[in-house]
C-alpha positions in Angstrom: 53.7 -17.0 43.4 50.3 -17.3 45.0 47.0 -15.4 44.6 45.8 -12.2 46.1 42.1 -11.4 46.9 41.2 -7.8 46.8 38.5 -6.0 48.8 35.8 -6.9 46.2 36.6 -10.6 46.5 38.3 -10.6 43.1 41.3 -12.9 42.8 44.5 -12.0 40.9 47.9 -13.6 41.0 50.6 -12.0 43.1 52.5 -11.5 39.8 49.6 -9.4 38.5 49.3 -7.4 41.7 53.1 -6.7 41.8 53.0 -5.8 38.1 50.4 -3.2 38.7 52.3 -1.6 41.5 55.7 -1.6 39.6 54.1 -0.2 36.5 52.5 2.7 38.3 55.7 3.3 40.3 57.7 3.4 37.0 55.2 5.9 35.5 55.5 8.1 38.6 59.3 8.0 38.3 59.5 8.6 34.6 59.1 11.9 32.9 55.3 12.1 32.3 51.8 10.9 33.1 50.8 8.0 30.8 47.1 7.1 30.8 48.1 4.0 28.7 49.9 2.6 31.8 46.8 3.3 33.9 44.6 1.6 31.4 46.7 -1.5 31.3 46.8 -1.6 35.1 43.0 -1.2 35.4 42.6 -4.0 33.0 44.8 -6.3 35.1 42.9 -5.3 38.2 39.6 -6.0 36.4 38.5 -2.6 37.5 36.2 0.1 36.0 37.0 3.5 37.4 34.5 6.2 38.1 34.1 8.0 34.7 34.6 11.6 36.1 37.9 10.8 37.8 39.2 8.8 34.8 38.2 11.5 32.3 40.1 14.2 34.1 43.2 12.0 34.2 42.8 11.2 30.5 43.1 14.9 29.7 46.6 14.9 31.3 48.0 12.1 29.0 51.6 12.8 28.1 51.9 15.9 30.3 55.4 16.0 31.8 55.6 15.9 35.5 58.0 18.8 35.5 55.4 21.0 33.8 53.0 20.5 36.7 53.1 22.5 39.9 54.3 20.4 42.7 50.9 20.3 44.6 49.1 19.5 41.3 51.5 16.7 40.5 51.0 15.2 43.9 47.2 15.4 43.4 47.4 13.7 40.0 49.4 10.8 41.6 47.0 10.5 44.5 44.0 10.5 42.2 45.6 7.8 40.0 46.2 5.6 43.0 42.7 6.3 44.2 41.5 4.4 41.1 43.1 1.3 42.7 42.9 2.0 46.4 39.3 0.8 46.8 40.4 -2.5 45.3 42.5 -3.2 48.4 45.5 -3.9 46.0 48.6 -4.9 47.9 51.4 -2.4 47.4 49.3 0.7 46.8 49.8 1.8 50.4 53.6 1.8 49.8 53.1 4.0 46.7 50.8 6.4 48.6 53.6 6.7 51.2 56.1 7.4 48.5 54.0 10.2 47.1 53.5 11.8 50.5 57.2 11.7 51.1 57.9 13.3 47.7 55.3 16.0 48.5 57.2 16.9 51.7 60.5 17.5 49.9 
């Protein structure tokens, strides 16, 4: 596997980039929001998120997706991805499309 350069000029391996996308997708597919997964992915991306956005998401740790109203759940997923979108991380666009599709159902 090769390397990927994000929008900041930071380099990560394709393996790291794919790991981030797969871990976030798994969290979205599993039963609850897990800030630990987000933390590990941010560490792999070498990213420090805006404190206000991150703190709101932290408060939702271990809240089950099915306990959230559909629109709120979609917003949580979008805000989670927004922590990574500014990095230009490959695969995030695919996850964003997946979330939009789910919101339409």
